[in-house]
C-alpha positions as CSV (number, residue, x, y, z in Angstrom):
1,M,179.5,93.2,78.3
2,S,182.7,95.2,77.8
3,Q,181.8,95.8,74.1
4,V,178.6,98.2,74.9
5,R,180.3,100.2,77.7
6,T,180.4,103.8,77.2
7,D,183.5,106.0,78.2
8,N,181.7,107.2,81.1
9,E,180.8,103.3,82.4
10,I,184.5,102.7,81.8
11,N,185.6,105.7,83.9
12,N,183.2,104.4,86.7
13,I,184.6,101.1,86.6
14,V,188.3,102.5,87.0
15,D,186.8,104.7,89.7
16,E,185.7,101.5,91.3
17,V,188.7,99.9,91.3
18,F,190.9,102.8,92.6
19,A,188.4,103.6,95.5
20,L,189.2,100.3,96.7
21,Y,192.8,101.2,97.1
22,E,192.0,104.5,98.6
23,K,189.7,102.5,101.3
24,Y,192.3,99.5,101.9
25,G,195.8,100.7,100.3
26,A,197.1,101.9,103.6
27,N,196.5,98.7,105.6
28,D,199.6,96.6,106.0
29,Y,200.3,94.0,103.2
30,I,199.6,90.9,105.1
31,G,202.5,90.6,107.4
32,E,204.9,92.3,105.2
33,P,206.8,95.8,106.1
34,V,204.9,97.5,103.5
35,S,201.2,98.8,102.6
36,Q,199.1,97.1,100.3
37,L,199.4,100.4,98.0
38,E,203.2,100.4,98.2
39,H,203.2,96.8,97.1
40,M,201.3,97.2,94.0
41,A,203.0,100.2,93.0
42,Q,206.5,98.8,93.4
43,S,205.3,95.7,91.4
44,A,203.9,97.8,88.5
45,Q,207.2,99.8,88.4
46,L,209.4,96.8,88.2
47,A,207.2,95.6,85.4
48,E,207.7,99.0,83.7
49,E,211.3,99.0,84.1
50,E,211.7,95.6,82.5
51,G,209.9,97.0,79.4
52,F,206.4,95.0,79.7
53,D,203.4,96.2,78.1
54,D,200.6,97.7,79.6
55,D,198.5,94.6,80.1
56,V,201.5,93.2,82.3
57,I,201.8,96.4,84.2
58,I,198.1,96.3,85.0
59,A,198.1,93.1,86.0
60,A,201.1,93.5,88.2
61,F,199.6,96.7,89.8
62,L,196.2,94.9,90.2
63,H,197.5,91.1,91.1
64,D,196.5,91.2,94.9
65,I,193.0,93.2,94.3
66,G,190.9,89.9,95.5
67,H,192.2,90.5,99.0
68,F,189.4,93.3,99.1
69,C,187.4,93.6,96.0
70,A,184.7,91.3,97.7
71,P,183.3,90.7,101.1
72,R,184.5,87.4,102.7
73,D,183.4,85.2,105.9
74,A,185.7,83.7,108.1
75,S,186.0,80.3,106.2
76,E,187.5,82.1,103.3
77,D,190.3,83.8,105.8
78,M,193.8,82.3,105.6
79,G,194.7,82.7,109.3
80,G,194.7,86.4,109.1
81,Y,196.8,86.5,105.8
82,G,194.2,87.7,103.4
83,T,191.7,85.9,101.3
84,M,191.7,82.5,100.4
85,R,192.0,82.1,96.6
86,H,192.5,85.7,96.2
87,E,194.2,85.2,92.7
88,R,190.9,83.8,91.4
89,V,188.6,86.2,93.3
90,G,190.7,89.2,91.9
91,A,190.7,87.7,88.1
92,D,186.8,86.9,88.3
93,W,186.0,90.3,89.7
94,L,188.1,92.1,86.8
95,R,186.6,90.0,84.1
96,E,183.5,90.8,85.0
97,R,184.3,94.6,84.6
98,G,185.7,93.9,81.1
99,F,189.5,93.5,81.8
100,S,191.2,91.0,79.4
101,E,191.8,87.4,79.7
102,K,195.5,87.9,79.7
103,V,195.3,90.3,82.9
104,A,193.1,88.1,84.5
105,K,195.2,85.2,83.8
106,L,198.4,86.5,84.8
107,I,196.6,87.7,88.4
108,E,195.4,83.8,88.6
109,Y,199.0,82.7,87.7
110,H,201.0,84.9,90.3
111,V,200.1,82.2,93.1
112,E,200.7,79.2,90.4
113,A,203.9,80.7,89.8
114,K,204.9,80.6,93.6
115,R,203.7,77.0,93.6
116,F,205.9,76.2,90.7
117,L,209.0,77.7,91.8
118,T,208.8,76.2,95.2
119,F,208.7,72.8,93.6
120,K,211.4,73.5,91.3
121,N,213.9,75.3,93.5
122,P,214.1,74.5,97.2
123,K,216.5,77.8,97.5
124,Y,213.6,79.8,96.3
125,Y,211.2,78.6,99.3
126,E,213.9,79.4,101.7
127,K,214.0,83.2,100.5
128,L,210.4,83.6,101.1
129,S,209.0,85.7,103.8
130,E,207.4,84.3,106.8
131,A,204.2,85.7,105.8
132,S,204.4,84.1,101.9
133,K,205.6,80.9,103.5
134,K,202.3,80.7,105.6
135,T,200.0,81.5,102.7
136,L,201.7,79.0,100.5
137,E,200.1,76.3,102.8
138,Y,196.6,77.7,102.1
139,Q,197.2,77.8,98.4
140,G,197.9,74.1,97.7
141,G,201.7,74.1,98.7
142,R,204.4,73.0,96.0
143,M,203.3,72.1,92.7
144,T,203.2,68.3,91.7
145,A,205.7,67.2,88.9
146,E,202.7,67.1,86.6
147,E,201.1,70.3,87.5
148,A,204.6,72.1,86.8
149,D,204.9,70.3,83.7
150,A,201.5,71.5,82.5
151,F,202.1,75.2,84.0
152,S,205.6,75.3,82.0
153,K,203.8,75.1,78.7
154,D,201.4,77.8,79.1
155,S,202.0,80.8,76.8
156,L,201.9,82.9,79.8
157,F,204.4,80.9,82.0
158,A,207.5,83.2,81.6
159,T,205.5,86.4,82.4
160,S,203.8,84.9,85.4
161,I,207.4,83.8,86.6
162,R,208.6,87.5,86.2
163,M,205.3,88.7,88.1
164,R,206.2,86.4,91.1
165,Y,209.6,87.7,91.5
166,W,208.1,91.3,91.1
167,D,205.9,90.3,93.8
168,E,208.7,89.2,96.2
169,E,210.8,92.0,95.5
170,A,207.8,94.9,95.7
171,K,208.4,95.1,99.6
172,L,210.9,98.0,100.0
173,E,210.1,100.3,102.8
174,N,210.2,104.0,102.6
175,Q,209.9,104.3,98.7
176,P,208.2,107.2,97.1
177,L,204.8,106.4,95.4
178,P,204.6,107.0,91.8
179,D,201.6,109.0,90.3
180,L,198.7,106.7,90.5
181,N,196.9,108.6,87.9
182,V,199.1,107.0,85.6
183,Y,198.1,103.5,86.2
184,K,194.5,104.8,86.4
185,Q,194.8,106.2,82.7
186,K,196.4,102.8,81.6
187,C,193.3,100.8,83.2
188,V,190.9,103.3,81.3
189,D,192.9,103.0,77.9
190,H,192.9,99.1,78.3
191,L,189.0,98.8,78.7
192,R,188.6,100.9,76.0
193,R,190.8,98.5,73.8
194,Q,188.7,95.7,75.0
195,R,185.6,97.2,74.4
196,D,186.4,98.4,70.7
197,G,188.0,95.1,70.0
198,V,191.3,94.7,68.2
199,P,191.3,95.2,64.4
200,Q,190.6,92.4,62.2
201,R,192.5,93.3,59.4
202,L,195.1,96.2,58.8
203,E,194.8,98.7,56.3
204,L,198.3,99.7,54.8
205,P,199.3,102.4,52.3
206,E,200.9,101.4,49.0
207,L,204.6,101.8,49.1
208,S,206.9,102.0,46.3
209,L,210.6,101.6,47.4
210,T,213.0,104.5,46.4
211,G,215.9,104.0,44.3
212,E,218.0,104.7,47.3
213,Q,216.3,102.0,49.1
214,L,216.8,99.7,46.3
215,A,220.4,100.3,46.0
216,F,221.0,99.8,49.7
217,W,219.4,96.3,49.2
218,E,221.6,95.6,46.2
219,A,224.6,96.6,48.2
220,N,223.8,95.0,51.7
221,G,221.3,92.2,51.1
222,Y,219.0,93.5,53.6
223,I,216.7,96.8,54.2
224,H,215.3,98.1,57.5
225,L,211.9,100.2,57.1
226,K,211.3,102.0,60.6
227,G,207.9,102.8,62.1
228,F,206.3,100.8,59.1
229,F,203.2,100.1,61.4
230,N,201.4,102.8,63.5
231,E,200.6,102.6,67.4
232,E,197.2,101.1,66.5
233,Q,198.4,98.5,64.2
234,R,201.5,97.6,66.7
235,E,198.8,97.2,69.4
236,A,196.9,95.0,66.9
237,L,199.8,92.9,66.1
238,R,200.8,92.2,69.8
239,S,197.2,91.3,70.5
240,W,197.1,88.8,67.4
241,V,200.4,87.2,68.5
242,S,199.2,86.9,72.3
243,D,196.1,85.0,70.7
244,L,198.1,82.8,69.1
245,E,200.5,82.1,72.1
246,E,197.2,81.5,74.2
247,R,195.9,78.7,72.1
248,P,196.3,75.3,73.0
249,E,198.6,72.7,71.3
250,T,196.1,71.2,68.7
251,P,197.3,68.5,66.4
252,G,196.7,69.3,62.6
253,K,196.6,73.1,63.6
254,W,198.8,75.5,64.2
255,M,202.3,74.1,64.9
256,K,204.1,75.1,68.6
257,Y,207.4,74.1,69.2
258,F,209.5,74.3,72.4
259,E,212.8,74.7,73.8
260,V,214.4,73.7,77.2
261,R,215.9,76.3,79.3
262,D,219.8,75.6,80.0
263,D,219.2,76.4,83.9
264,D,218.6,73.7,86.7
265,S,215.0,73.6,86.1
266,G,215.2,71.9,82.6
267,Q,211.7,73.3,82.0
268,K,210.3,74.0,78.5
269,M,208.9,77.0,77.3
270,L,207.2,77.9,74.0
271,C,209.6,79.5,71.4
272,R,207.9,79.1,68.1
273,I,204.4,78.7,66.1
274,E,204.3,77.9,62.6
275,D,201.6,77.2,60.0
276,I,199.2,80.1,61.2
277,L,197.6,81.5,58.1
278,P,194.9,79.1,57.7
279,Y,193.6,79.8,61.4
280,H,194.2,83.4,61.6
281,E,192.4,86.0,58.9
282,G,194.2,88.9,60.1
283,F,197.6,87.5,59.5
284,D,196.8,85.9,56.2
285,E,195.3,89.0,54.8
286,L,198.3,90.9,56.1
287,L,201.0,88.8,54.8
288,R,199.4,87.5,51.5
289,G,197.9,91.1,50.8
290,D,198.9,93.3,48.1
291,V,201.0,95.9,50.1
292,M,203.5,93.3,51.3
293,M,203.4,91.2,48.0
294,S,204.3,94.6,46.3
295,I,207.2,95.3,48.8
296,V,208.7,91.7,48.2
297,S,208.2,91.6,44.6
298,Q,210.0,95.0,44.2
299,L,213.2,93.7,45.9
300,M,212.7,90.4,44.0
301,Y,212.0,92.1,40.5
302,E,209.4,89.8,39.7
303,Q,206.2,88.4,41.5
304,A,206.6,86.9,44.8
305,T,204.5,84.4,46.6
306,L,204.5,83.4,50.2
307,F,206.5,80.1,51.2
308,K,206.2,79.9,54.9
309,E,205.3,82.0,57.9
310,K,206.6,81.6,61.9
311,I,206.4,83.4,64.8
312,N,209.9,83.5,66.9
313,L,209.1,84.3,70.6
314,K,212.5,84.2,72.3
315,L,210.9,84.7,75.6
316,P,212.9,85.7,78.7
317,G,215.6,83.1,79.2
318,G,215.2,82.0,75.5
319,K,218.5,80.8,73.5
320,G,219.8,82.5,70.3
321,F,220.1,81.2,66.8
322,G,223.5,79.8,65.4
323,A,225.0,81.7,62.6
324,H,223.5,80.5,59.3
325,Q,222.2,81.5,55.7
326,D,218.8,80.6,55.2
327,A,219.2,79.6,51.5
328,P,220.4,75.9,52.5
329,A,216.9,75.4,54.4
330,F,214.7,76.6,51.8
331,T,215.5,74.0,48.6
332,S,213.0,71.4,49.5
333,F,211.2,72.3,46.6
334,Q,213.8,73.3,44.2
335,Q,213.4,76.9,44.5
336,T,216.6,78.9,44.0
337,Y,216.1,82.3,46.0
338,H,214.0,83.7,48.8
339,I,213.5,87.0,50.7
340,T,212.3,86.8,54.3
341,L,210.1,89.7,55.9
342,M,210.9,90.2,59.5
343,I,208.0,92.1,61.6
344,S,209.2,93.4,64.8
345,V,206.4,92.9,67.3
346,D,208.4,93.9,70.5
347,P,211.7,96.0,70.5
348,S,214.7,94.2,69.8
349,N,218.2,95.0,70.8
350,L,221.5,93.0,71.8
351,Q,220.2,92.1,75.4
352,N,216.9,90.2,74.1
353,G,218.5,89.0,71.3
354,C,218.5,91.0,68.1
355,L,219.2,90.0,64.6
356,E,222.9,90.2,63.7
357,M,224.0,90.5,60.1
358,V,227.1,90.5,58.0
359,P,226.1,92.9,55.3
360,G,227.2,92.6,51.6
361,R,228.3,88.9,52.1
362,H,225.0,87.8,50.5
363,K,226.7,87.9,46.9
364,E,229.1,84.9,47.4
365,G,226.5,82.2,47.1
366,L,226.6,79.3,49.9
367,L,229.5,79.9,52.5
368,P,231.3,77.3,54.5
369,M,229.2,75.1,56.8
370,K,229.2,72.7,59.4
371,D,227.5,69.4,59.1
372,D,224.2,70.7,60.8
373,G,224.1,73.5,58.2
374,T,225.2,76.3,60.4
375,L,228.1,78.6,59.2
376,A,231.7,77.1,59.8
377,A,233.3,78.7,62.9
378,S,236.4,79.8,60.7
379,F,233.9,82.0,58.7
380,E,232.0,83.3,61.8
381,E,235.2,84.3,63.7
382,S,236.6,86.2,60.7
383,V,233.7,88.6,59.6
384,T,232.1,91.6,61.6
385,W,228.7,90.9,62.7
386,E,226.5,94.0,62.7
387,P,223.7,94.4,65.1
388,L,220.2,95.1,63.6
389,P,218.1,96.6,66.7
390,T,214.5,97.6,66.0
391,E,211.5,99.1,67.4
392,A,208.0,97.7,67.5
393,G,206.3,98.2,64.2
394,D,209.5,98.0,62.1
395,I,210.0,95.6,59.3
396,V,213.3,94.2,57.9
397,L,213.5,92.3,54.8
398,F,216.5,90.2,54.1
399,D,218.0,88.1,51.3
400,S,218.4,84.3,51.8
401,F,222.0,84.3,51.2
402,I,223.2,87.0,53.9
403,P,224.9,85.3,56.8
404,H,222.9,86.0,60.0
405,R,222.7,85.0,63.7
406,S,221.0,86.2,67.2
407,G,222.0,86.0,70.9
408,P,220.0,84.5,73.9
409,N,217.7,86.7,75.6
410,V,219.1,87.8,78.9
411,S,216.5,90.7,79.4
412,G,213.3,90.2,81.5
413,H,210.7,90.8,78.4
414,P,210.1,89.1,75.2
415,R,211.4,89.6,71.8
416,R,208.6,88.4,69.4
417,A,208.8,88.7,65.8
418,L,207.2,87.3,62.6
419,Y,209.4,85.6,59.9
420,V,207.7,85.2,56.8
421,T,209.5,83.8,53.8
422,Y,208.5,84.3,50.0
423,N,209.8,82.7,46.8
424,R,209.7,83.7,43.1
425,A,206.3,82.9,41.8
426,S,207.9,81.4,38.8
427,E,209.3,78.8,41.1
428,G,205.9,77.7,42.2
429,S,203.7,77.7,45.3
430,H,204.7,75.4,47.9
431,R,203.4,76.6,51.1
432,E,201.0,73.6,51.7
433,A,203.5,70.9,50.8
434,Y,206.3,72.5,52.9
435,F,204.1,72.3,56.1
436,A,202.9,68.9,55.1
437,E,206.5,67.6,54.9
438,K,207.5,69.3,58.0
439,R,204.9,67.5,60.1
440,K,206.1,64.3,58.8
441,V,209.8,65.2,59.6
442,F,209.8,67.5,62.5
443,P,206.0,67.6,63.9
444,P,205.2,69.9,67.1
445,E,205.5,68.0,70.4
446,C,201.6,67.0,70.3
447,E,201.9,65.3,67.3
448,R,205.0,63.5,68.1
449,I,205.6,59.6,68.5
450,P,206.2,59.1,72.1
451,G,210.0,58.0,72.9
452,K,211.1,59.0,69.3
453,D,214.0,61.1,69.0
454,Y,213.5,64.0,66.3
455,S,217.2,65.1,66.0
456,N,217.7,64.1,62.5
457,T,215.4,67.1,61.1
458,G,217.5,68.0,57.9
459,V,216.7,71.4,56.7
460,F,213.8,71.9,59.3
461,N,215.8,73.0,62.4
462,I,219.0,74.8,61.1
463,G,220.6,76.7,63.9
464,N,217.3,76.6,66.0
465,P,217.0,76.2,69.8
466,V,213.9,73.9,69.2
467,N,213.6,70.9,71.6
468,T,214.2,67.7,69.2
469,K,213.4,65.0,72.1
470,N,210.2,64.1,73.2
């Protein structure tokens, strides 16, 4: 239905949403010291401050809309603490009006996140307000171990946990309200995007690298092309990646890998998706299309062909990648040289674990390594590592011999990026053979043999935080 709505109809939907807040927003927030409007605005502000996209900001703003978007009878009341199953009521109400599944799911999950955290961390329960403890009784109480395991594997898990913390923090008294028209416009823009759909392909202009750019490449072993994708294309890339994040683990298809948090929870979270081109036409056309092939071929000084592709998610709390060169991991099929294209889907910086490189050291062949394929500590400590922060829509291309690493994500928002590796066409096309071999040696978790340890993965897991247990 959302695809046929006019701009006027979209404006009416947003007016309907905000009319609810005009009517009920001044009410006390179910036993808390702030109003409904203050609570929702503070939640959205916290999402903005942590750098999340508009979908997350909208979900934070609207997460409690289920308390007053539909009439309820006495059986649906939580003992004076709002509407029973308000998270589902609100999510379904917004779905009917054209809001995205991501927004709807985040609204549904803000209660699930509370149930998860009370299961995993008893201290979290003690910090809950009395009102929040009371509503938990109506919301199913603490999760079971099975429920918690399933929830922790959801692609929106990490963001849902952040939303829960914003929900708890957004109860400060006497805080000035932001301009609500800002959030109103975000909702209008969001509904227009849902109506118009996400582009299925990206039209890119031909690009010839300059002599100065080629000279920089030769001297340093990498090149950073800023602002390569425009805003519309950046939004499409974010949507494409989110689509793949939300797809379920499916044996024989896209390969999802997880990492285990270092904290007491020991929970798993999605950190990588591989083998995506057969299942996503947009990425297939982009990464094997004429423009990208031309850029890589210019740097190779001969025709390139795509070898493998992956999305590294590095969600909040995600670990870093050890110092390494790519070259030792890319010799399975006797190729001698590769170039990797990194597409920055989210901004990257030292706080969320951007790339760090040692420019100019790509000319020395294989450098001293440990047995696991990462660089020797003596080398890592003797060189100067240069951070390479990026904005969303930037691309970076780097040589397979340049030393690189990245730190953990200690921020509150993801650092998602595509890493696409190409080899010389003259050395053969090995993409299908590569993924077939990787599925045998280091399969995604949904394809693993129960109880088997996959630590001995050879070239398929150098310097990575991917979980090897089952």
